[in-house]
N, C-alpha and C positions, 0 to 999 in steps of 0.2 A: 947520639943517633936518634933521629926523629922517626917515630912510629907512624905508619899510615893509618888514617881512620876512614878509608874509603868504604870498607865493609860496614862499619858502624853507620856511616852516612846513608848507605843504601837501605839498611834496615830502618833507620829513623824516618826516611822519606815514606816508606810503606806504613809505618806506624802513625805518622802525621796524617796521611791520607785517610787511614781507617778512623783515627780519632776525630778528624774533621767531619767525616761522614756520620759518625755516631753523634757528634755534637749537633750538626745542622738537622739531621733526620729526627733526632729526639726532640730538639727544640721546636721543630715544625709540628710534630705531633702534640707537644704540650700546649702550643698556642692554638692550633687549628682543630683539635680533636672534637670539640662540641659542634663546630660548623660542619666538619666532614661527616659526623654522625647524623646530623640533621639532614644533610644532602642524601646520604645513603638511606635513611629512613623514608624520605619522601620518594625516592626512586631506587628501590633495591635492585632493579635490573641493570644499573650502571656497572655493577661489579659482576664478573662471571660467577656462575653458581659454585664453581670449585673454590672460590675465594671467600664465600660467605662465612664459613667457620673461622677462617683466619681473621677476617675483619671483625667478627663478633668478639673474638678473644682479645684483639688489639684494642677495640673500643671499650671493652669492659674494664681495662686497667685505668687506674686513676691518673689524672694529668700529672700529679706529683711524681709518679714513677718515671714518666718521660722527662720531666724537668731535672730529676736527680741523674738520670742517664746522660742528659746533655751536660750537666756539670762534670760528671765523671769523664766524658769525652773531652771536655775542655781541660781538665786536670791531666789527662793522658797527653794531650798535645803540649801542655806546659812542661810536663816532664821530659818529653822528647826534645823540646827546644833547649832545656837546661842540659840534657845529655849531649846535645850537639856542641854545647859550649864546655863539655867535659866537667860538668858539675855532678857530684855524687847525689845531691838532693834531687836531681832530675830522675835518677833511677828509682828513688824512693817514691816520688810522686807518681811515676808511671806504674810502678808495681802496685801501689795502693789502689790506683784507679782501675787497673785491669782486674785485680782480685775482687774489688767491689762490683765491677761489671759482671762478674761471674755469679756473685752471691745475690745481688739485688733481684734478678729475675726469678731465682729460686724462691725468694720470699713472696713475690707477688703472683707468679705463675705456677710454680711447683716443679717437681723433679723432671717432668717430661720435657722441659725447655732446654735443659743443659745437656749437651752431648759430649762424648769423649773428645771430639775434635776441638771443642772450645777449650777444654782443660789442657789438651795437648799443645795447642798453639800458644796459649797463654804461658804455659810452663816453658815451652821452647824459646819464646821471645825473651822471657825473663832471664833464662840461663844464658842465652847468647849475648844479651845486653850486659849482663854481669861480667862474663868472661871478656868481652870486647873492652869494656871500661877498665877492667882489671889489667888487661894487657897494655892499655894506654896509661896506666899508673893512677887512675882516678881513685881506686880503693887502697892505694899504698899509703900507710901512715907517714912515711917519710915525705911524701908530696904534701900532705896536710900541714906538716910542720913548716915546710918551705913556703907554702901559700900564706900561712898566718904571719911568718916573718916578713914576707914581702909587703903585706898589707899594713904592717906597723910602721 
């Protein structure tokens, strides 16, 4: 009996979109931060007054922070693609990327950045992915034995 992976695919599409946005947004900030900061410094009225504090916090972070966040976004998407192909390593890539995406801002920004929603959604997606992949036999030791026998 073939088990359907429609639920898994829907979740993976959402995670791929999020990971791609994280990748491209962070990469853009890592590349363009000095130029954007110079433009803002030359003309601070470009940004609405309510955004000044947010921009100052974002521009105070080192470019390396954004570069690492882009790498983690790419790792997350890679994990999703591997999970799409029912590879256990995809879950591990995804889990590591998501957990590091929670921890890295804490190191650079502080406790005020991390909200309970971030932790809740990360945990929810990790649990749902685990149970979906387990239901499809990805974490079954019997499947690993069959897979290695087929590769030999």
